[in-house]
N, C-alpha and C positions, 0 to 999 in steps of 0.2 A: 807380530806381537802375539805371545802365547799367554795363557791364563786369562785373567779378567782384564780386558783393556782399560776399563774405567779405573780400576784400582791402581793399575800401573801408571796411569796418567794423572791421577788425582793431585799429587803434590805440585806438578807442573801447572795444572789447571788453576789450582788455588793461587799459585804465584802470579799467573797472568791476571787473574781477577783482582788480586790485591794490588798489583802494580797499576792497574787501570783505575781502581776505585780509591785506593789509599785507606781502605777500611777493611780489616780482616773479617769482621762479623758480616759485612755486606758481601765480601768475597765468598765466604762460606755458603751464604744463601744462593749466590750465583752458581756455585759448583753443585749444590743440591738440585737446583733447577736443571742444570746440565745433565745430571744423572737421570732425572725424570724424562728428559728428551731421549737420552740414550736407551733407557729402559723401554720406551715406546717405539723405538726405531726398528725398521726392518733390517736386521743385522746382515742378511744375505746381500742387501743392496749397498751396504757400507764397505767400500773397497779398502779404505784407509781409516781405521777407527780413531787413531790419534788426530789426524787432520780433521775428521768430523767433530771430535770433542773440542779441539782448539777453536774451530769455527763457531760452534754453538756457544762456548764459553765467552768468546770475544764479543759476539753479538748480544748476548744477554748482559754482559758487563757494560757495553756501550749504551744500551737502553737505560740501565740503572744510573750510569754516570750523567746522562743528559738530564734526568729528573733530579739528581742530587745537586747539580750545579746551582739550581735556583735556591735550594735550601742553604747552601754554603754562602751565597751572596748576602743573606740576611742574618747569618750567624753572628752572635755578639762576640766581638774580639777576633783575634786571629784564629782561623781554622787550620789545625795541623793534622797531618796524616796520623792514623792510628799507629802507635808504636808497637813494634813486634819484639817481645822479649824472647830471645832465642832459647829454646829448650832442646838440648842435644839428644833427648830421647824421642823427640817428635819429628818424624821425617818431613812433615810439611814445613815446619819452621826452618829446618836445616836446608831444605830445597830453596825456600825464599831467600834466605841469607846468602846462599851460594850464588844467586843471581845478582847480588850486590844492589838490592833494592833499598838503598840508604834513605834516611829521612831527607837528606839534601836532594837526592834525585826525585823523590816523591814530591817534595816541595816545588822543585823546578817544573815537574810535569803539570802542576796546577796552572801554569801559564798557558797551557795548550788547550785547543778545543778537543772534544772527545775523540775524533778520528786521528788527529795528530798524536794524541796520547797513546792510542791503541797501536799505531804504527811504531812509535819509538819503543814502547814496552816490548812488542813482539820481535822487533828487529835488534835493538841494542841490548836488551836484558835477556831475551830468550833465543837469540840467534836464529830466528826463522828466516828463510829465504824470502826475497821479495815476491816471488811467485806464490809462495804459501800464504803470505800476508794478503796478497791480492785476492786469492780465493776466499779467504776468511772475511774480507771486507767488500767483496764483489766489486773490485776495481782492477785496473790494469797494472801490471808490474811497473811500467814506466810512471804511471801516476803515483804509485806508492813510493817510488824513489824520490819523486819531487816533494811529496808530503814529508818524508823522512828528513830531507835536507832542510826544509822550512822549519820543521819541528826542532831540529838540533840548533838552528840559529836562534830560535825563540827561547828554548830552554836554557841555553848557555852550558857552561862546564860545571857539572855538579859532582865531579869525581876527584877534585884536587886533593881532598883529604886522604884518599886511598894511597897516595904516594908516601905517606908517613907510616912508619912501622907501627905494628900493633902495640909494641912495648912503649913506644914514645907516646902514642895516643893515651894509653892507660896511665902513664906517669903524669902527663899534663892534666888529664881529667881528674885524677886523684888529688893532685896539688890544688886544682881549682876548687874542688869541693871542700878540701881541708881549709883553705883560705876563707871560703864562704862561711863555714861554720865558726871559724875563729874571728870573723868580723874584720879581717885584715884587708882594708881597702887598697893599700899600696901594693900588696902582693897580688891581688886580683887584677889591678891595672897592668902589672908586669906580665901576667899570664894571658891576658886578653889581647887580641889583635886590635889595632887602633880603630879599624872599621868593623868590629864585631857587631853582631845583632843578637837580640834575645827575644823569643816569642813565648807567650804564656797562653795556653788554651784553657780558659776557665768557662767559656760559653755563657758568661753572665750568671752562672750558678754559684760559683765561689769567687772570692776576691782574687783578682789577677789583673795584670796590665792589659788593657784593652787595645793597645797599639804596640807595635814592635818598639823595643828600646835599642837605640843605636849608639855605638861608641863605647870604648873601654871604660871611661870614667862613669858614665851614666849607668852602665850595667853593674859595675863594681858597687856603686852606691845603692843600687836597687837590691842586689844580693844581700848586702849587709843590712839594709833597711827591713827586708823581709824577716830576718832573724830577730831584729830588735822590736818589731811590731807584734811579736808573738803570733805570727800567721799560722803556726802549726802548734799542736798540743805539746805538753811538756815531756812526753815520753816517746819521741819519734825514734824509729829504728831505720837505719840507712843500710840498704843491702846493695852491694855492687852488682850490676847486671850488664848485659850486652844488649843494646837497643838497635835493631837493624844493622848490626855490625859495629856500631859506635859504643864507646864506654858510657855508662850511665849509672844512675842510682834509683832504686825504688824506695819510696818512703811509706812506712806503715806506722800505725799506732795501735797499742794493745786495746785502747778504748774505742777509737773511732775507725779502726781497720785501715784499709788502703787509703793513702793520702795523695799519692801522685808519683810521677816519674820525671826525672831530670835526665836529659840526654845532652852530651857534650860533643860537639863536632870540632875536631882538631885538624889543622893544616898549617904547613909552613912554619912549624915550631910555635904555634900559638892557638888559643881557643878562638875559633872563628864564629861559632854560633852556639847558643844555649837554648834548649827547648824545654819548657815546663808543660807537663800534661796533668792537669788537676781537675778537669771537669768530671765529676762522679757519674754523670749521665752518659758520658761517652766511654769512660774507662773504669767501670765499676770493678771488674775482675781482669787484670792484665793477663794477656796470653803468656803462657810459660810459667805462671805462678804455681808453685807446688804447695799443697795444703799439708 
């Protein structure tokens, strides 16, 4: 590796930390701490800078994740991973999107313990060899293989939506948002999978559903009800965005500023999951927003 090893590895390190923590702001702090470790390291003793940086980042993220889990357990309402609005001008967001760190995958990873999550992120998202992961976690390659198998069984399949073309996902998501704005309950029922689920991350700060909403009928009625109850200002601006590779909409107001993000997960010809991100304390300035 020539040039500055840390600069070359930074997008990858940020992706690893984000995959493990589900929060980009926390991931950025981890990468900054990793840089401090790198800056103070004996460079002549580091035979493989990338392996060193991946190990440091993984261990720092593990420590943060263990402390974060306690906070998430008492969070008001569903805790959702921080959405990544992909900015084509930012290498870090392009790198994270390239690893397919979808909201569905990040949500599935929440079922795992910290070590299981680290193994699955490093192996399945970033294609590290088992021996490399074993070095990072100070475990045996055989043990890491067992952890990976157990983690996959617990996390389930979070990639089914990727089998749908991007054009189809965009079309269904646009139709879903249009039907929501029009208050068309019947159309929403047609677009939603029968077993669809909706999550709202309000954190108790703003009005939002504190429990997941299950089923096409209930979600359709909820979406229309939100419009009728004037949950948003009279001047909302809806901007299409890509959220962790999925279609979505950013909502803004000229008066109140950023209102939230809606991400739509599509699979098997229907909307499978809708995620609202409206907690201003967690998402005050969404990543990728251009001023």
